[in-house]
KENU-483681 format. One record per residue (C-alpha): residue number from 1; x, y, z; residue in three letters. Coordinates in Angstrom, 1 decimal. Each point is the difference from the previous one (the first is absolute). Layout:
KENU-483681
<i->NUM | x->X | y->Y | z->Z | aa->ala>
...
//
This chain:
KENU-483681
<i->1 | x->0.0 | y->0.0 | z->0.0 | aa->unk>
<i->2 | x->1.3 | y->3.4 | z->-0.9 | aa->unk>
<i->3 | x->1.1 | y->2.1 | z->3.0 | aa->unk>
<i->4 | x->-1.6 | y->3.1 | z->-1.6 | aa->unk>
<i->5 | x->-3.5 | y->-1.5 | z->0.1 | aa->unk>
<i->6 | x->-2.4 | y->1.9 | z->2.2 | aa->unk>
<i->7 | x->-0.9 | y->-1.9 | z->3.2 | aa->unk>
<i->8 | x->-3.6 | y->-1.1 | z->0.2 | aa->unk>
<i->9 | x->-2.2 | y->-0.6 | z->3.1 | aa->unk>
<i->10 | x->-2.0 | y->-3.2 | z->0.4 | aa->unk>
<i->11 | x->-3.1 | y->2.0 | z->-1.0 | aa->unk>
<i->12 | x->1.6 | y->0.8 | z->-3.3 | aa->unk>
<i->13 | x->0.4 | y->3.7 | z->0.7 | aa->unk>
<i->14 | x->3.5 | y->1.2 | z->-0.9 | aa->unk>
<i->15 | x->2.0 | y->1.3 | z->2.9 | aa->unk>
<i->16 | x->1.5 | y->3.5 | z->-0.2 | aa->unk>
<i->17 | x->3.3 | y->-0.5 | z->-1.8 | aa->unk>
<i->18 | x->2.5 | y->2.3 | z->-1.6 | aa->unk>
<i->19 | x->-1.7 | y->3.3 | z->-1.0 | aa->unk>
<i->20 | x->-0.6 | y->0.2 | z->-3.7 | aa->unk>
<i->21 | x->-0.4 | y->3.1 | z->-2.1 | aa->unk>
<i->22 | x->-3.5 | y->1.2 | z->-0.3 | aa->unk>
<i->23 | x->-1.7 | y->3.3 | z->-0.9 | aa->unk>
<i->24 | x->-0.3 | y->0.6 | z->3.7 | aa->unk>
<i->25 | x->3.8 | y->0.6 | z->0.0 | aa->unk>
<i->26 | x->-0.5 | y->2.7 | z->-2.7 | aa->unk>
<i->27 | x->-2.8 | y->1.5 | z->2.1 | aa->unk>
<i->28 | x->2.2 | y->0.0 | z->3.1 | aa->unk>
<i->29 | x->2.7 | y->2.1 | z->-1.6 | aa->unk>
<i->30 | x->-2.1 | y->2.0 | z->-2.4 | aa->unk>
<i->31 | x->0.3 | y->3.2 | z->2.1 | aa->unk>
<i->32 | x->3.7 | y->-0.3 | z->0.2 | aa->unk>
<i->33 | x->0.2 | y->-0.4 | z->-3.7 | aa->unk>
<i->34 | x->-2.3 | y->3.0 | z->-0.5 | aa->unk>
<i->35 | x->2.3 | y->2.1 | z->2.2 | aa->unk>
<i->36 | x->3.0 | y->-1.0 | z->-2.2 | aa->unk>
<i->37 | x->-2.0 | y->0.9 | z->-3.1 | aa->unk>
<i->38 | x->-0.8 | y->3.5 | z->1.4 | aa->unk>
<i->39 | x->3.6 | y->0.6 | z->0.9 | aa->unk>
<i->40 | x->1.3 | y->-1.1 | z->-3.4 | aa->unk>
<i->41 | x->-2.7 | y->2.0 | z->-1.9 | aa->unk>
<i->42 | x->0.7 | y->3.3 | z->1.8 | aa->unk>
<i->43 | x->3.7 | y->-0.6 | z->-0.2 | aa->unk>
<i->44 | x->-0.3 | y->-0.3 | z->-3.8 | aa->unk>
<i->45 | x->-2.2 | y->3.1 | z->-0.2 | aa->unk>
<i->46 | x->2.0 | y->2.1 | z->2.5 | aa->unk>
<i->47 | x->3.5 | y->-1.4 | z->-0.3 | aa->unk>
<i->48 | x->1.7 | y->3.1 | z->1.5 | aa->unk>
<i->49 | x->-2.1 | y->0.3 | z->3.1 | aa->unk>
<i->50 | x->-1.9 | y->-3.2 | z->0.9 | aa->unk>
<i->51 | x->2.7 | y->-2.7 | z->0.1 | aa->unk>
<i->52 | x->2.4 | y->2.0 | z->2.2 | aa->unk>
<i->53 | x->1.4 | y->-0.6 | z->3.5 | aa->unk>
<i->54 | x->-1.7 | y->3.2 | z->1.2 | aa->unk>
<i->55 | x->-3.4 | y->-1.2 | z->-1.1 | aa->unk>
<i->56 | x->0.5 | y->-3.4 | z->1.4 | aa->unk>
<i->57 | x->0.9 | y->1.6 | z->3.4 | aa->unk>
<i->58 | x->-3.2 | y->2.1 | z->-0.3 | aa->unk>
<i->59 | x->-2.2 | y->-3.0 | z->-0.7 | aa->unk>
<i->60 | x->1.3 | y->-2.3 | z->2.6 | aa->unk>
<i->61 | x->0.9 | y->2.5 | z->2.7 | aa->unk>
<i->62 | x->-3.2 | y->2.0 | z->0.0 | aa->unk>
<i->63 | x->-2.7 | y->-2.6 | z->0.6 | aa->unk>
<i->64 | x->1.0 | y->-1.5 | z->3.3 | aa->unk>
<i->65 | x->-2.7 | y->1.7 | z->1.9 | aa->unk>
<i->66 | x->-2.7 | y->-1.1 | z->-2.4 | aa->unk>
<i->67 | x->1.4 | y->-3.6 | z->0.0 | aa->unk>
<i->68 | x->0.0 | y->-0.3 | z->3.8 | aa->unk>
<i->69 | x->-3.5 | y->1.5 | z->0.2 | aa->unk>
<i->70 | x->-1.2 | y->-2.5 | z->-2.6 | aa->unk>
<i->71 | x->1.6 | y->-2.9 | z->1.8 | aa->unk>
<i->72 | x->-2.0 | y->0.9 | z->3.1 | aa->unk>
<i->73 | x->-3.2 | y->-0.2 | z->-1.9 | aa->unk>
<i->74 | x->0.7 | y->-3.6 | z->-0.8 | aa->unk>
<i->75 | x->-0.8 | y->-1.1 | z->3.5 | aa->unk>
<i->76 | x->-3.7 | y->1.0 | z->0.0 | aa->unk>
<i->77 | x->-0.4 | y->-0.8 | z->-3.7 | aa->unk>
<i->78 | x->1.2 | y->-3.5 | z->0.6 | aa->unk>
<i->79 | x->-2.5 | y->-0.4 | z->2.9 | aa->unk>
<i->80 | x->-2.8 | y->1.3 | z->-2.3 | aa->unk>
<i->81 | x->-0.2 | y->3.5 | z->1.5 | aa->unk>
<i->82 | x->0.7 | y->3.5 | z->-1.3 | aa->unk>
<i->83 | x->2.0 | y->2.7 | z->1.7 | aa->unk>
<i->84 | x->-0.6 | y->3.5 | z->-1.5 | aa->unk>
<i->85 | x->1.7 | y->1.7 | z->3.0 | aa->unk>
<i->86 | x->3.6 | y->-1.0 | z->-1.0 | aa->unk>
<i->87 | x->1.0 | y->3.2 | z->-1.6 | aa->unk>
<i->88 | x->-1.5 | y->2.1 | z->2.8 | aa->unk>
<i->89 | x->1.8 | y->-2.2 | z->2.6 | aa->unk>
<i->90 | x->3.3 | y->0.6 | z->-1.9 | aa->unk>
<i->91 | x->-0.6 | y->3.7 | z->0.0 | aa->unk>
<i->92 | x->-1.0 | y->0.1 | z->3.7 | aa->unk>
<i->93 | x->3.2 | y->-1.9 | z->0.9 | aa->unk>
<i->94 | x->2.2 | y->2.3 | z->-2.0 | aa->unk>
<i->95 | x->-1.7 | y->3.1 | z->1.3 | aa->unk>
<i->96 | x->0.3 | y->-1.3 | z->3.6 | aa->unk>
<i->97 | x->3.7 | y->-0.5 | z->-0.4 | aa->unk>
<i->98 | x->0.4 | y->3.4 | z->-1.6 | aa->unk>
<i->99 | x->-2.0 | y->1.9 | z->2.7 | aa->unk>
<i->100 | x->1.6 | y->-1.8 | z->2.9 | aa->unk>
<i->101 | x->3.6 | y->0.2 | z->-1.3 | aa->unk>
<i->102 | x->0.0 | y->3.3 | z->-1.9 | aa->unk>
<i->103 | x->-2.4 | y->2.1 | z->2.1 | aa->unk>
<i->104 | x->-0.1 | y->-1.6 | z->3.5 | aa->unk>
<i->105 | x->3.7 | y->-0.9 | z->0.1 | aa->unk>
<i->106 | x->-0.6 | y->-3.7 | z->0.8 | aa->unk>
<i->107 | x->3.0 | y->-2.2 | z->-1.0 | aa->unk>
<i->108 | x->-0.3 | y->-1.8 | z->-3.3 | aa->unk>
<i->109 | x->-0.1 | y->-3.6 | z->1.3 | aa->unk>
<i->110 | x->-2.9 | y->0.6 | z->2.5 | aa->unk>
<i->111 | x->-1.8 | y->2.0 | z->-2.7 | aa->unk>
<i->112 | x->0.3 | y->-2.9 | z->-2.5 | aa->unk>
<i->113 | x->-1.2 | y->-2.4 | z->2.7 | aa->unk>
<i->114 | x->-3.1 | y->2.1 | z->0.6 | aa->unk>
<i->115 | x->-0.7 | y->0.1 | z->-3.7 | aa->unk>
<i->116 | x->0.2 | y->-3.8 | z->-0.2 | aa->unk>
<i->117 | x->-2.2 | y->-0.4 | z->3.0 | aa->unk>
<i->118 | x->-2.6 | y->2.2 | z->-1.7 | aa->unk>
<i->119 | x->-0.1 | y->-2.4 | z->-2.9 | aa->unk>
<i->120 | x->-0.6 | y->-3.0 | z->2.3 | aa->unk>
<i->121 | x->-2.8 | y->1.9 | z->1.8 | aa->unk>
<i->122 | x->-1.7 | y->1.0 | z->-3.3 | aa->unk>
<i->123 | x->0.2 | y->-3.6 | z->-1.2 | aa->unk>
<i->124 | x->-1.4 | y->-1.3 | z->3.3 | aa->unk>
<i->125 | x->-2.9 | y->2.5 | z->-0.2 | aa->unk>
<i->126 | x->-0.8 | y->-1.0 | z->-3.5 | aa->unk>
<i->127 | x->0.1 | y->-3.6 | z->0.8 | aa->unk>
<i->128 | x->-2.1 | y->0.2 | z->3.1 | aa->unk>
<i->129 | x->-2.7 | y->2.2 | z->-1.6 | aa->unk>
<i->130 | x->-0.2 | y->-2.4 | z->-2.9 | aa->unk>
<i->131 | x->-0.1 | y->-3.2 | z->2.0 | aa->unk>
<i->132 | x->-1.8 | y->1.0 | z->3.2 | aa->unk>
<i->133 | x->-2.7 | y->2.1 | z->-1.6 | aa->unk>
<i->134 | x->-0.1 | y->-1.9 | z->-3.3 | aa->unk>
<i->135 | x->0.3 | y->3.1 | z->-2.1 | aa->unk>
<i->136 | x->1.4 | y->-0.4 | z->-3.5 | aa->unk>
<i->137 | x->3.7 | y->0.8 | z->0.0 | aa->unk>
<i->138 | x->-0.4 | y->2.3 | z->-3.0 | aa->unk>
<i->139 | x->-2.3 | y->2.3 | z->2.1 | aa->unk>
<i->140 | x->2.1 | y->-0.3 | z->3.2 | aa->unk>
<i->141 | x->3.3 | y->0.9 | z->-1.7 | aa->unk>
<i->142 | x->-1.5 | y->2.7 | z->-2.1 | aa->unk>
<i->143 | x->-1.3 | y->1.6 | z->3.3 | aa->unk>
<i->144 | x->3.3 | y->-0.3 | z->1.8 | aa->unk>
<i->145 | x->1.8 | y->1.3 | z->-3.0 | aa->unk>
<i->146 | x->-2.1 | y->3.1 | z->-0.1 | aa->unk>
<i->147 | x->0.4 | y->0.5 | z->3.8 | aa->unk>
<i->148 | x->3.8 | y->-0.2 | z->-0.3 | aa->unk>
<i->149 | x->0.0 | y->2.5 | z->-2.9 | aa->unk>
<i->150 | x->-1.7 | y->2.5 | z->2.3 | aa->unk>
<i->151 | x->2.4 | y->-0.9 | z->2.8 | aa->unk>
<i->152 | x->3.0 | y->0.6 | z->-2.2 | aa->unk>
<i->153 | x->-1.4 | y->3.4 | z->-1.1 | aa->unk>
<i->154 | x->-0.4 | y->1.0 | z->3.6 | aa->unk>
<i->155 | x->3.4 | y->-1.2 | z->1.1 | aa->unk>
<i->156 | x->1.8 | y->1.8 | z->-2.9 | aa->unk>
<i->157 | x->-2.3 | y->3.1 | z->-0.1 | aa->unk>
<i->158 | x->-0.5 | y->-1.0 | z->-3.6 | aa->unk>
<i->159 | x->3.6 | y->0.7 | z->-1.0 | aa->unk>
<i->160 | x->3.1 | y->-2.0 | z->-0.6 | aa->unk>
<i->161 | x->2.3 | y->-0.8 | z->2.9 | aa->unk>
<i->162 | x->3.7 | y->-0.1 | z->-0.7 | aa->unk>
<i->163 | x->3.3 | y->-0.2 | z->1.9 | aa->unk>
<i->164 | x->0.0 | y->-3.6 | z->1.0 | aa->unk>
<i->165 | x->3.3 | y->-1.3 | z->1.3 | aa->unk>
<i->166 | x->2.5 | y->-0.3 | z->-2.9 | aa->unk>
<i->167 | x->0.8 | y->-3.5 | z->1.3 | aa->unk>
<i->168 | x->-3.3 | y->-1.3 | z->-1.3 | aa->unk>
<i->169 | x->0.5 | y->1.7 | z->-3.4 | aa->unk>
<i->170 | x->3.5 | y->-1.5 | z->-0.3 | aa->unk>
<i->171 | x->-1.4 | y->-3.4 | z->0.9 | aa->unk>
<i->172 | x->-2.5 | y->0.1 | z->-2.8 | aa->unk>
<i->173 | x->1.2 | y->2.1 | z->-2.9 | aa->unk>
<i->174 | x->3.2 | y->1.7 | z->1.2 | aa->unk>
<i->175 | x->2.3 | y->-3.0 | z->-0.3 | aa->unk>
<i->176 | x->0.2 | y->-1.8 | z->-3.3 | aa->unk>
<i->177 | x->1.7 | y->-3.3 | z->-0.4 | aa->unk>
<i->178 | x->0.1 | y->-2.5 | z->-2.9 | aa->unk>
<i->179 | x->-0.8 | y->1.6 | z->-3.4 | aa->unk>
<i->180 | x->-0.8 | y->3.3 | z->1.8 | aa->unk>
<i->181 | x->-3.3 | y->-1.4 | z->1.5 | aa->unk>
<i->182 | x->-1.1 | y->1.4 | z->3.3 | aa->unk>
<i->183 | x->-0.5 | y->-2.1 | z->3.1 | aa->unk>
<i->184 | x->-3.7 | y->0.4 | z->-0.4 | aa->unk>
<i->185 | x->0.2 | y->-2.5 | z->-2.9 | aa->unk>
<i->186 | x->1.6 | y->-2.5 | z->2.3 | aa->unk>
<i->187 | x->-2.7 | y->0.5 | z->2.5 | aa->unk>
<i->188 | x->-2.6 | y->-0.8 | z->-2.7 | aa->unk>
<i->189 | x->1.9 | y->-3.2 | z->-0.9 | aa->unk>
<i->190 | x->0.2 | y->-1.1 | z->3.6 | aa->unk>
<i->191 | x->-3.7 | y->0.7 | z->0.5 | aa->unk>
<i->192 | x->-0.8 | y->-2.1 | z->-3.1 | aa->unk>
<i->193 | x->2.0 | y->-2.9 | z->1.4 | aa->unk>
<i->194 | x->-1.6 | y->0.3 | z->3.4 | aa->unk>
<i->195 | x->-3.6 | y->0.1 | z->-1.3 | aa->unk>
<i->196 | x->0.8 | y->-2.8 | z->-2.4 | aa->unk>
<i->197 | x->1.2 | y->-2.2 | z->2.8 | aa->unk>
<i->198 | x->-2.9 | y->0.9 | z->2.3 | aa->unk>
<i->199 | x->-2.7 | y->-0.6 | z->-2.6 | aa->unk>
<i->200 | x->1.5 | y->-3.1 | z->-1.7 | aa->unk>
<i->201 | x->2.2 | y->-1.8 | z->2.5 | aa->unk>
<i->202 | x->-1.7 | y->0.4 | z->3.4 | aa->unk>
<i->203 | x->-3.1 | y->-1.5 | z->1.5 | aa->unk>
<i->204 | x->-1.4 | y->3.5 | z->0.5 | aa->unk>
<i->205 | x->0.2 | y->0.7 | z->-3.7 | aa->unk>
<i->206 | x->-1.6 | y->-3.3 | z->-1.0 | aa->unk>
<i->207 | x->-2.8 | y->0.6 | z->2.5 | aa->unk>
<i->208 | x->-0.6 | y->3.5 | z->-1.4 | aa->unk>
<i->209 | x->-0.3 | y->-1.5 | z->-3.4 | aa->unk>
<i->210 | x->-2.4 | y->-2.7 | z->1.3 | aa->unk>
<i->211 | x->-2.1 | y->2.7 | z->1.6 | aa->unk>
<i->212 | x->-0.1 | y->2.1 | z->-3.2 | aa->unk>
<i->213 | x->-0.9 | y->-3.1 | z->-2.1 | aa->unk>
<i->214 | x->-2.9 | y->-1.1 | z->2.2 | aa->unk>
<i->215 | x->-0.7 | y->1.7 | z->3.3 | aa->unk>
<i->216 | x->-2.8 | y->-2.5 | z->1.0 | aa->unk>
<i->217 | x->2.1 | y->-3.0 | z->-0.9 | aa->unk>
<i->218 | x->2.9 | y->1.5 | z->2.0 | aa->unk>
<i->219 | x->-2.2 | y->0.4 | z->3.1 | aa->unk>
<i->220 | x->-1.3 | y->-3.6 | z->-0.3 | aa->unk>
<i->221 | x->3.7 | y->-1.1 | z->-0.3 | aa->unk>
<i->222 | x->0.7 | y->1.4 | z->3.5 | aa->unk>
<i->223 | x->1.9 | y->3.2 | z->-1.0 | aa->unk>
<i->224 | x->-0.4 | y->3.1 | z->2.1 | aa->unk>
<i->225 | x->-1.3 | y->2.0 | z->-3.0 | aa->unk>
<i->226 | x->-0.8 | y->3.1 | z->2.0 | aa->unk>
<i->227 | x->3.5 | y->0.3 | z->1.4 | aa->unk>
<i->228 | x->1.6 | y->-0.7 | z->-3.4 | aa->unk>
<i->229 | x->-2.1 | y->2.8 | z->-1.6 | aa->unk>
<i->230 | x->0.9 | y->2.5 | z->2.7 | aa->unk>
<i->231 | x->3.6 | y->-1.1 | z->-0.4 | aa->unk>
<i->232 | x->-0.1 | y->0.7 | z->-3.7 | aa->unk>
<i->233 | x->-1.1 | y->3.6 | z->0.6 | aa->unk>
<i->234 | x->2.7 | y->0.4 | z->2.7 | aa->unk>
<i->235 | x->2.6 | y->-1.2 | z->-2.5 | aa->unk>
<i->236 | x->-1.2 | y->2.4 | z->-2.6 | aa->unk>
<i->237 | x->0.0 | y->2.9 | z->2.5 | aa->unk>
<i->238 | x->3.5 | y->-0.7 | z->1.2 | aa->unk>
<i->239 | x->1.4 | y->-0.4 | z->-3.6 | aa->unk>
<i->240 | x->-1.7 | y->3.3 | z->-1.0 | aa->unk>
<i->241 | x->1.7 | y->1.7 | z->3.0 | aa->unk>
<i->242 | x->3.3 | y->-1.4 | z->-1.2 | aa->unk>
<i->243 | x->-0.7 | y->1.5 | z->-3.3 | aa->unk>
<i->244 | x->-0.7 | y->3.3 | z->1.8 | aa->unk>
<i->245 | x->3.4 | y->-0.1 | z->1.7 | aa->unk>
<i->246 | x->1.7 | y->-0.4 | z->-3.5 | aa->unk>
<i->247 | x->-2.3 | y->2.7 | z->-1.4 | aa->unk>
<i->248 | x->1.0 | y->2.4 | z->2.8 | aa->unk>
<i->249 | x->3.6 | y->-0.6 | z->-0.8 | aa->unk>
<i->250 | x->-0.6 | y->0.4 | z->-3.7 | aa->unk>
<i->251 | x->-1.7 | y->3.4 | z->0.5 | aa->unk>
<i->252 | x->2.1 | y->1.1 | z->2.9 | aa->unk>
<i->253 | x->-3.3 | y->0.6 | z->1.8 | aa->unk>
<i->254 | x->-3.6 | y->-0.6 | z->-0.8 | aa->unk>
<i->255 | x->-2.7 | y->1.4 | z->-2.3 | aa->unk>
<i->256 | x->-3.7 | y->0.0 | z->1.1 | aa->unk>
<i->257 | x->-1.5 | y->-0.9 | z->-3.4 | aa->unk>
<i->258 | x->2.5 | y->-1.7 | z->-2.4 | aa->unk>
<i->259 | x->-0.3 | y->-3.4 | z->1.7 | aa->unk>
<i->260 | x->-3.5 | y->-0.7 | z->-1.4 | aa->unk>
<i->261 | x->1.5 | y->-0.2 | z->-3.5 | aa->unk>
<i->262 | x->1.5 | y->-3.3 | z->0.9 | aa->unk>
<i->263 | x->-3.3 | y->-1.9 | z->0.6 | aa->unk>
<i->264 | x->-1.0 | y->-0.7 | z->-3.6 | aa->unk>
<i->265 | x->3.5 | y->-1.0 | z->-1.2 | aa->unk>
<i->266 | x->0.4 | y->-2.3 | z->3.0 | aa->unk>
<i->267 | x->-3.2 | y->-1.9 | z->-0.7 | aa->unk>
<i->268 | x->0.8 | y->-0.1 | z->-3.7 | aa->unk>
<i->269 | x->3.3 | y->-1.6 | z->0.8 | aa->unk>
<i->270 | x->-1.6 | y->-2.6 | z->2.4 | aa->unk>
<i->271 | x->-2.6 | y->-1.1 | z->-2.6 | aa->unk>
<i->272 | x->2.4 | y->0.1 | z->-2.9 | aa->unk>
<i->273 | x->2.5 | y->-2.0 | z->2.1 | aa->unk>
<i->274 | x->-2.7 | y->-2.6 | z->0.6 | aa->unk>
<i->275 | x->0.2 | y->-0.9 | z->-3.7 | aa->unk>
<i->276 | x->3.7 | y->-0.9 | z->0.2 | aa->unk>
<i->277 | x->2.2 | y->-2.5 | z->1.7 | aa->unk>
<i->278 | x->-2.9 | y->-1.7 | z->1.8 | aa->unk>
<i->279 | x->-2.9 | y->0.9 | z->-2.3 | aa->unk>
<i->280 | x->-3.3 | y->0.6 | z->1.8 | aa->unk>
<i->281 | x->1.7 | y->0.5 | z->3.4 | aa->unk>
<i->282 | x->1.3 | y->3.3 | z->1.5 | aa->unk>
<i->283 | x->3.7 | y->-0.4 | z->0.4 | aa->unk>
<i->284 | x->3.0 | y->2.1 | z->0.9 | aa->unk>
<i->285 | x->2.2 | y->-0.7 | z->-3.0 | aa->unk>
<i->286 | x->-2.8 | y->0.7 | z->-2.4 | aa->unk>
<i->287 | x->-0.7 | y->3.3 | z->1.8 | aa->unk>
<i->288 | x->3.7 | y->0.9 | z->-0.2 | aa->unk>
<i->289 | x->0.0 | y->-0.6 | z->-3.8 | aa->unk>
<i->290 | x->-3.3 | y->1.9 | z->-0.4 | aa->unk>
<i->291 | x->1.2 | y->3.1 | z->1.8 | aa->unk>
<i->292 | x->3.0 | y->0.4 | z->-2.3 | aa->unk>
<i->293 | x->-1.8 | y->-1.1 | z->-3.1 | aa->unk>
<i->294 | x->-2.6 | y->2.8 | z->0.5 | aa->unk>
<i->295 | x->2.5 | y->2.7 | z->0.8 | aa->unk>
<i->296 | x->2.3 | y->-1.0 | z->-2.9 | aa->unk>
<i->297 | x->-3.0 | y->0.6 | z->-2.3 | aa->unk>
<i->298 | x->-0.9 | y->3.3 | z->1.7 | aa->unk>
<i->299 | x->3.6 | y->1.3 | z->-0.3 | aa->unk>
<i->300 | x->0.2 | y->-0.9 | z->-3.6 | aa->unk>
<i->301 | x->-3.3 | y->1.8 | z->-0.8 | aa->unk>
<i->302 | x->1.2 | y->3.1 | z->1.9 | aa->unk>
<i->303 | x->3.2 | y->0.0 | z->-2.0 | aa->unk>
<i->304 | x->-2.0 | y->-0.1 | z->-3.2 | aa->unk>
<i->305 | x->-1.7 | y->3.2 | z->1.2 | aa->unk>
<i->306 | x->-3.2 | y->-1.4 | z->1.4 | aa->unk>
<i->307 | x->-1.9 | y->2.3 | z->2.5 | aa->unk>
<i->308 | x->0.0 | y->-0.8 | z->3.7 | aa->unk>
<i->309 | x->-3.6 | y->-1.3 | z->-0.1 | aa->unk>
<i->310 | x->1.2 | y->-2.9 | z->-2.1 | aa->unk>
<i->311 | x->1.5 | y->-1.5 | z->3.2 | aa->unk>
<i->312 | x->-3.5 | y->-0.2 | z->1.5 | aa->unk>
<i->313 | x->-1.4 | y->-1.5 | z->-3.2 | aa->unk>
<i->314 | x->2.7 | y->-2.6 | z->-0.1 | aa->unk>
<i->315 | x->-0.4 | y->-1.1 | z->3.6 | aa->unk>
<i->316 | x->-3.8 | y->0.1 | z->-0.1 | aa->unk>
<i->317 | x->-0.1 | y->-2.0 | z->-3.3 | aa->unk>
<i->318 | x->2.6 | y->-2.4 | z->1.4 | aa->unk>
<i->319 | x->-2.1 | y->-0.6 | z->3.1 | aa->unk>
<i->320 | x->-3.2 | y->-0.8 | z->-2.0 | aa->unk>
<i->321 | x->1.9 | y->-2.3 | z->-2.3 | aa->unk>
<i->322 | x->1.8 | y->-1.7 | z->2.9 | aa->unk>
<i->323 | x->-3.2 | y->-0.6 | z->2.0 | aa->unk>
<i->324 | x->-1.7 | y->-1.5 | z->-3.1 | aa->unk>
<i->325 | x->2.9 | y->-2.2 | z->-0.9 | aa->unk>
<i->326 | x->0.5 | y->-1.1 | z->3.7 | aa->unk>
<i->327 | x->-3.6 | y->-0.9 | z->0.4 | aa->unk>
<i->328 | x->0.0 | y->-2.0 | z->-3.3 | aa->unk>
<i->329 | x->3.1 | y->-1.9 | z->1.2 | aa->unk>
<i->330 | x->-1.6 | y->-0.8 | z->3.3 | aa->unk>
<i->331 | x->-3.2 | y->-1.2 | z->-1.6 | aa->unk>
<i->332 | x->2.0 | y->-2.2 | z->-2.4 | aa->unk>
<i->333 | x->2.0 | y->-1.4 | z->2.9 | aa->unk>
<i->334 | x->-3.2 | y->-0.8 | z->2.0 | aa->unk>
<i->335 | x->-1.5 | y->-1.7 | z->-3.1 | aa->unk>
<i->336 | x->3.1 | y->-2.0 | z->-0.7 | aa->unk>
<i->337 | x->0.2 | y->-1.1 | z->3.6 | aa->unk>
<i->338 | x->-3.7 | y->-1.1 | z->-0.1 | aa->unk>
<i->339 | x->0.5 | y->-2.0 | z->-3.2 | aa->unk>
<i->340 | x->3.1 | y->-1.7 | z->1.5 | aa->unk>
<i->341 | x->-1.9 | y->-0.9 | z->3.1 | aa->unk>
<i->342 | x->-2.9 | y->-1.3 | z->-2.1 | aa->unk>
<i->343 | x->2.4 | y->-2.2 | z->-1.9 | aa->unk>
<i->344 | x->1.6 | y->-1.4 | z->3.2 | aa->unk>
<i->345 | x->-3.4 | y->-0.9 | z->1.3 | aa->unk>
//
């Protein structure tokens, strides 16, 4: 008997053997291929400006805040929830650090710790309101987001706060290492790896996925669904606060209104990322690719002379397409699983 033959169970159903090429592999890496196509296309059209080291540094080094924020959204999305308060949490964290450090004279480290605690508290409030009062997370987080916007305006007197300790600036954009990329890019990479491990290689991540796939089934299986759902919001709040720390360092302070512009691109990256690497599932690597795929396209269009509103059109259109494709992939996966189960029975 050939050693390459696929092992067969007594029931006649082939065991999983060596992975073979399928169109699923093409689907898995389609977004990465699309990113490469965009880079090549703009490099051909704009040979003097697009394929340059300076532009590479701009693309990779300027999206760390968005990337970290989007990674935080993956926790509630995986659990089947929405968190519309992420951008506001990020802005509140950044503003708190700026106000405490630049205006009140609080040392940088305690100010950062307060900013991180605020993210945890916001996530806990979101989770408890959603779970304990059985309010849709969309409504809860929309309300807390609006509340935080008002709080930020009050704290800052509706004006930018500058003068944060230069140590934070140097730790984010001041020091540049390999290829001239700022440390903020490294923080984004680290955050991607951490979220990847948590969601794909830990019991918590698998349980969150189980809850998001079928909450009732998860409860019948003995999982503490309420605690997992609250924990997902806490993870999102903490990650958004981390993004706020990096944002404060990037700006050298905080702005009361600019943070809201991150919300739509972050969700677009999450849903677009769900079409890649692990199609139909929110995942960290896909989100990483999606963030830089989208911004690579925006930068190319801006270099061609497109107006600023094109960025919103690009992100909004990408979100609609990504949600449609992601839902189609999920339905296809469910149908395929049902057919496979029917064959086994």
